[in-house]
C-alpha positions as CSV (number, residue, x, y, z in Angstrom):
1,M,-0.4,-7.2,-7.5
2,N,2.9,-7.6,-5.9
3,Q,4.5,-7.4,-2.4
4,K,5.8,-3.8,-3.0
5,Q,2.4,-2.6,-4.0
6,M,0.8,-4.2,-0.9
7,Q,3.4,-2.6,1.4
8,Y,3.0,0.8,-0.1
9,F,-0.8,0.5,0.0
10,V,-0.8,-0.6,3.7
11,T,1.7,2.2,4.6
12,V,-0.4,4.9,2.9
13,Y,-3.6,3.5,4.4
14,E,-2.1,3.5,7.9
15,T,-0.5,6.9,7.7
16,Q,-3.2,8.5,5.5
17,N,-0.5,10.7,4.0
18,I,1.6,9.9,0.9
19,Q,4.6,12.0,2.0
20,V,4.7,10.3,5.5
21,A,4.4,6.9,3.8
22,A,7.2,7.8,1.5
23,D,9.4,8.9,4.4
24,Q,8.7,5.6,6.2
25,L,9.4,3.6,3.1
26,F,12.5,5.6,2.2
27,V,11.3,6.5,-1.3
28,T,10.0,9.6,-3.0
29,R,6.4,10.8,-2.7
30,Q,6.1,10.5,-6.4
31,G,7.2,6.8,-6.2
32,V,4.6,6.0,-3.7
33,S,1.9,7.9,-5.6
34,S,2.8,6.1,-8.8
35,V,2.6,2.6,-7.2
36,I,-0.8,3.5,-5.7
37,R,-2.1,4.7,-9.1
38,I,-0.8,1.5,-10.8
39,L,-2.5,-0.6,-8.2
40,E,-5.7,1.4,-8.6
41,T,-5.5,0.8,-12.4
42,E,-4.9,-2.9,-12.0
43,R,-7.8,-3.3,-9.6
44,G,-10.1,-1.0,-11.6
45,Q,-11.0,0.8,-8.4
46,A,-9.9,4.0,-6.7
47,L,-8.3,3.2,-3.3
48,I,-7.9,6.6,-1.8
49,T,-9.2,10.2,-2.2
50,R,-6.3,12.6,-2.3
51,S,-6.5,16.1,-0.8
52,S,-4.1,18.7,0.4
53,K,-4.6,17.4,4.0
54,G,-3.7,13.8,3.1
55,V,-5.6,10.8,1.8
56,T,-8.9,9.2,2.8
57,P,-9.4,5.5,2.2
58,R,-12.3,4.6,-0.1
59,D,-14.6,1.6,0.5
60,Y,-12.5,-0.6,-1.7
61,A,-9.4,0.2,0.3
62,V,-11.1,-0.7,3.5
63,A,-12.1,-4.1,2.0
64,L,-8.6,-4.7,0.6
65,L,-6.7,-3.8,3.7
66,P,-7.0,-7.1,5.6
67,H,-6.1,-9.1,2.5
68,A,-3.1,-6.9,1.8
69,R,-1.9,-7.5,5.4
70,Q,-2.4,-11.3,5.0
71,I,-0.3,-11.1,1.8
72,L,2.5,-9.3,3.6
73,E,2.4,-11.7,6.5
74,A,2.6,-14.7,4.1
75,C,5.6,-13.1,2.4
76,T,7.3,-12.6,5.7
77,A,6.6,-16.3,6.6
78,I,7.9,-17.5,3.3
79,S,11.1,-15.4,3.7
80,G,11.7,-17.2,7.0
81,L,11.7,-20.6,5.3
82,H,15.1,-20.2,3.7
83,A,16.7,-21.6,6.9
84,L,15.0,-25.0,6.6
């Protein structure tokens, strides 16, 4: 897992749409989908159910979300330490 994967995951989770997430992240839909698939493979669990209407988070995604947000918050805090 890395920061990029967590950011993409959280954005997809919040928007429940890969294209909307891609637009917010300024990347392609295929790029977002690829990162999510890699994360699913690494975790050994499906995170979302894809449909023509968007995505639906699966149970594992619901459990992962607060941890992903904590990781992103920690990365932001660490980035702020350069001024010390």
